[in-house]
C-alpha positions in Angstrom: 0.0 0.0 0.0 1.3 3.4 -1.0 0.2 6.8 0.5 -2.8 6.7 2.9 -6.0 7.3 0.8 -7.9 10.5 1.7 -11.5 10.6 2.8 -12.6 11.9 -0.7 -11.5 8.5 -2.2 -13.4 6.5 0.4 -16.5 8.8 0.0 -16.5 8.1 -3.8 -16.0 4.4 -3.2 -19.0 4.3 -0.8 -21.2 6.3 -3.3 -20.2 3.9 -6.1 -20.9 0.9 -3.9 -24.3 2.1 -3.0 -25.3 3.6 -6.3 -24.0 0.7 -8.4 -22.8 2.9 -11.3 -20.4 5.8 -12.0 -23.2 8.1 -13.1 -25.3 7.4 -10.0 -22.4 7.9 -7.7 -21.3 11.1 -9.5 -24.8 12.6 -9.2 -25.0 11.7 -5.5 -21.7 13.6 -4.8 -22.1 16.4 -7.3 -19.0 15.2 -9.2 -18.3 14.5 -12.8 -18.0 10.8 -13.9 -14.4 11.2 -14.9 -13.6 12.6 -11.4 -15.4 9.8 -9.8 -13.6 7.3 -11.9 -10.2 8.8 -11.1 -11.1 8.5 -7.3 -11.8 4.8 -7.7 -8.7 4.2 -9.7 -6.6 6.1 -7.1 -8.1 4.1 -4.3 -7.6 0.8 -6.1 -4.0 1.8 -6.8 -3.4 2.8 -3.1 -4.9 -0.5 -1.8 -3.3 -2.6 -4.5 -6.5 -4.4 -5.3 -9.5 -4.2 -7.6 -12.7 -2.9 -6.0 -15.1 -3.0 -8.9 -15.7 -4.9 -12.2 -16.9 -2.6 -14.9 -19.8 -4.0 -16.9 -22.6 -2.7 -19.2 -24.9 -3.0 -16.2 -22.7 -0.8 -14.1 -20.2 -1.5 -11.3 -20.0 -4.9 -9.8 -18.3 -4.9 -6.4 -15.6 -7.4 -5.7 -15.5 -9.4 -2.5 -13.0 -6.9 -1.1 -15.3 -4.0 -1.9 -18.2 -5.7 0.0 -15.9 -6.3 3.0 -14.8 -2.6 3.0 -18.4 -1.3 2.8 -19.1 -1.3 6.5 -15.8 0.4 7.3 -16.6 3.1 4.7 -20.0 3.6 6.2 -18.4 4.0 9.6 -16.1 6.6 8.2 -19.0 8.4 6.7 -20.9 8.4 10.0 -17.8 9.8 11.8 -17.3 12.5 9.2 -20.9 13.6 9.5 -20.6 13.6 13.3 -17.5 15.7 13.0 -19.3 18.3 10.9 -22.3 18.3 13.2 -20.0 18.8 16.3 -18.1 21.6 14.5 -21.3 23.5 13.9 -21.9 23.7 17.6 -18.6 25.4 18.4 -18.4 28.6 20.5 -21.6 27.8 22.4 -24.0 29.0 19.6 -27.2 27.1 19.3 -27.0 26.3 15.6 -25.9 23.5 13.4 -27.2 19.9 12.9 -28.2 17.4 15.6 -29.0 13.8 14.7 -31.6 12.0 16.9 -32.5 8.3 16.9 -35.8 7.1 18.3 -38.2 4.2 17.9 -41.0 4.5 15.4 -43.7 5.2 17.9 -41.7 7.6 20.0 -40.3 9.4 17.0 -43.7 9.8 15.2 -46.0 10.4 18.1 -44.1 11.8 21.1 -41.1 13.8 19.7 -42.7 16.1 17.1 -44.1 18.6 19.7 -40.7 18.5 21.5 -38.8 19.1 18.3 -41.2 21.9 17.2 -40.5 23.6 20.5 -36.8 23.2 20.1 -36.9 24.8 16.6 -39.1 27.6 17.8 -36.5 28.5 20.5 -33.5 27.8 18.3 -34.4 28.5 14.6 -30.8 28.0 13.4 -30.8 24.4 14.5 -31.3 21.6 11.9 -32.7 18.4 13.3 -32.2 14.9 11.7 -34.6 12.2 13.0 -33.9 8.5 12.4 -36.8 6.2 13.2 -35.7 2.7 14.0 -36.5 0.1 16.5 -32.9 -1.0 16.4 -30.4 0.5 18.9 -28.4 3.1 17.1 -24.8 3.1 18.2 -24.2 6.5 19.9 -20.6 5.6 20.7 -19.9 5.2 16.9 -21.9 8.3 16.3 -24.6 6.8 14.1 -26.7 9.3 16.0 -25.7 12.1 18.3 -28.6 11.5 20.7 -30.9 8.5 21.1 -34.2 7.9 22.8 -33.8 4.3 23.9 -36.4 2.0 25.1 -33.9 -0.1 27.1 -31.4 0.7 29.8 -28.1 2.0 28.3 -25.3 -0.5 28.7 -22.5 1.3 26.9 -19.9 3.3 28.7 -18.8 6.9 27.7 -22.5 7.8 27.4 -24.3 10.7 29.1 -27.6 9.1 30.0 -30.8 10.2 31.7 -33.2 7.5 32.8 -36.9 8.5 32.7 -40.1 7.0 34.1 -41.1 3.9 32.0 -43.9 3.9 29.4 -46.5 1.2 30.1 -47.7 -1.0 27.3 -51.0 -2.8 27.4 -53.4 -4.7 25.0 -55.9 -2.5 23.3 -58.6 -2.8 20.6 -60.8 -0.4 18.7 -64.5 -0.1 19.8 -65.5 -1.3 16.4 -63.6 -4.6 17.0 -65.1 -5.0 20.5 -68.6 -4.5 19.1 -68.0 -7.1 16.4 -66.2 -9.8 18.3 -66.4 -8.9 22.0 -63.5 -8.8 24.3 -61.6 -11.6 26.1 -62.1 -12.1 29.8 -58.9 -14.1 30.4 -55.5 -14.4 28.7 -56.6 -17.9 27.5 -59.5 -16.3 25.7 -57.1 -14.5 23.4 -56.9 -17.7 21.4 -60.3 -16.9 20.0 -59.5 -13.4 18.9 -57.7 -11.6 16.1 -54.3 -10.6 17.5 -51.8 -8.1 16.0 -48.1 -8.6 16.8 -44.5 -9.0 15.8 -43.0 -10.8 12.8 -39.4 -11.3 14.0 -38.7 -12.6 17.4 -36.0 -10.7 19.3 -34.4 -11.3 22.7 -36.7 -8.7 24.3 -39.7 -10.4 22.8 -38.5 -13.8 24.0 -38.4 -12.3 27.5 -42.0 -11.3 27.2 -43.0 -14.7 25.8 -41.6 -16.3 28.9 -44.3 -14.5 30.9 -47.0 -14.6 28.2 -46.6 -17.7 26.0 -50.0 -17.2 24.5 -48.8 -14.1 22.7 -46.4 -16.0 20.4 -46.0 -15.3 16.7 -48.3 -18.2 15.7 -51.2 -16.6 17.5 -51.2 -13.4 15.3 -53.7 -12.6 12.6 -51.4 -9.8 11.5 -47.6 -9.9 11.8 -45.4 -6.9 11.3 -42.3 -5.5 12.9 -43.4 -2.0 12.4 -44.9 -0.6 15.6 -46.7 2.2 13.6 -48.3 -0.5 11.3 -49.4 -2.4 14.4 -51.0 0.8 15.8 -52.7 1.6 12.5 -54.2 -1.9 12.4 -55.5 -1.5 16.0 -57.1 1.8 15.0 -58.6 0.2 11.9 -60.4 -2.4 14.1 -58.4 -5.3 12.7 -57.8 -6.9 16.1 -56.2 -6.6 19.6 -52.7 -5.4 19.8 -49.9 -3.8 21.9 -50.2 0.0 22.5 -48.6 2.4 24.9 -51.2 3.5 27.5 -50.4 7.2 27.1 -51.2 6.9 23.4 -54.5 4.9 24.0 -55.5 7.5 26.6 -55.5 10.2 23.8 -57.9 8.1 21.6 -61.4 7.5 23.0 -62.1 4.8 20.4 -59.3 2.6 21.8 -60.3 0.5 24.8 -58.0 -1.5 27.2 -58.1 -5.3 27.0 -57.2 -7.4 30.1 -55.6 -4.5 31.8 -55.3 -6.4 35.1 -53.7 -9.4 33.5 -51.3 -7.9 31.0 -48.9 -4.9 31.1 -45.3 -4.2 30.2 -43.1 -1.4 31.3 -40.8 0.1 28.6 -37.6 1.6 30.0 -36.9 5.1 28.6 -33.5 6.7 28.5 -32.0 9.7 26.6 -28.4 9.0 25.8 -25.6 11.1 24.2 -21.9 10.6 23.7 -20.0 12.3 26.6 -17.9 14.2 24.1 -20.9 16.2 23.1 -22.0 17.4 26.5 -20.0 20.7 26.0 -21.7 21.3 22.6 -24.4 23.9 23.1 -26.8 22.7 20.4 -26.5 19.0 21.4 -27.0 19.9 25.1 -30.0 22.0 24.2 -31.6 19.2 22.3 -30.7 16.6 24.9 -32.3 18.6 27.7 -35.4 19.3 25.6 -35.8 15.5 24.9 -35.4 14.7 28.6 -38.0 17.3 29.6 -40.4 16.3 26.8 -40.2 12.5 27.4 -40.6 13.0 31.1 -43.8 14.9 30.4 -45.0 12.2 28.1 -44.4 9.6 30.8 -46.1 11.7 33.4 -43.0 11.9 35.5 
């Protein structure tokens, strides 16, 4: 290997890997195709290995290129985090802050909080990633995360908040059509809405409530928003945060005395960002906002 390749070469490599063509990668980065091609040639020369096979259908990544993909994405995330942190220098509330949250929290709880943040700090730009996966704050995939599990990583600034309780709920239209169960065993005779992919957290729930396994569901989806939409449509009985159901008169609790789960809530941020004024402003607003949601 010769001179250490610069970030521009890896950025062009990642764009080519994801776009699958020189033209697509060039458009993504605002470069010309010849410039993009020169970047790829320079990176291949520096690494001493071929990264793409050129074909009439576009760029075909080699095995090495596929192996380098996750590392290039990590570099991109770090570069983006560096830019976001730099915009928060000198204590000014401006720049970009990237937030990760679960689907339901991000879509139903955070918008009023973020609207208030923007009203107070109009030079802030907010990026919101909705995912039920745990975004890696240490690797700066997100600057701040609203997590529904206790933080286990070190080097994180974390605020634990009151939990959000989840119960079974149904729409009044479903209850009028099929009635409601009186016991957990009665759920076997009802249309249930639930997960598609079993996770460790779900397996822990199934240990307590084995009747709520995947085979019991009339609708399976890993999207919490899709599950909630199905409950609202009267498709069946599903899982819903009690604070959300309380806002909707047509949603009724099901077996409230027999089934409930507490979702842990924590706002986490990399410790390196605690001196950044924009990140701290958003972090504090999220803590305040989610504490109000949980009633704590």
